[in-house]
Structure formats: structure tokens, C-alpha cells
C-alpha positions, 0 to 999 in steps of 0.5 A: 360630510365634507365641506369645501370653501366654508369662508363662502358658506352661511347657511347649512340646511338639513333634514333633522328627521334624518337618522343620520343627522344630529342638527343640535349637536351640529349647531353646537359644533358650529357655535363652539368651533375655535375657527371664527368662520365656522362660528358664522355658519347657521345650521338650519332646518328644512322648514327654514327655506318655507319661513324665508319664502314666507317672510320674504327675506332671508334671515335667521331667527333671533335666538331668545335671551334666557336667564341662568336659572336659580332663584332670584337674589334677595335684596340682601344679596343685591346690596352685598354684591354691590358692596363688594363690587365696589370694594374689588373695582376701585 
């Protein structure tokens, strides 16, 4: 795949069922690129076109925020972190 004029590209539409396309890998490669122009490019599947038509506007889905995982901090840990932040910052 060769792309020219990347500064004019906003979205790359791919067929996720194609054996030569790894959509997740492409998404990560663009999102983690050192080039700020590349980071602004979205990789979308073919369903993106139908979604835009249904919404009657061109927009990308907003990614949902996820927690970091692991156990929730206890009250003692919260106080310890609060105390440490006060000591480190001031």
C-alpha cells in the first residue's frame, strides 16, 4: 500500500475481511507514529461509510475511556497517595 499526500488524508477505509489487511495493526501503526500527521489518520472498516450515511454526517466514533485495571485503591492507599503528593509537590 502506497499513500501519497498524507497531509490531505483523514480516513483510510479498509476491508477487514481481506486476508492481507490487519486493521488493528494498521490502527496502532498510525496512532503510534512519530509523525503528527500520521497520528491524525483514522483507519476504518467498510461499515464506516454506512454509519456516516445513517448519522447524516462524517464523524469518527469517540473511543470509550477504560480503566487501567487492577484492584480499586482502598481508603488507606488514597490517603497515602494524597500525603505523598503533598510532600512531593510542595
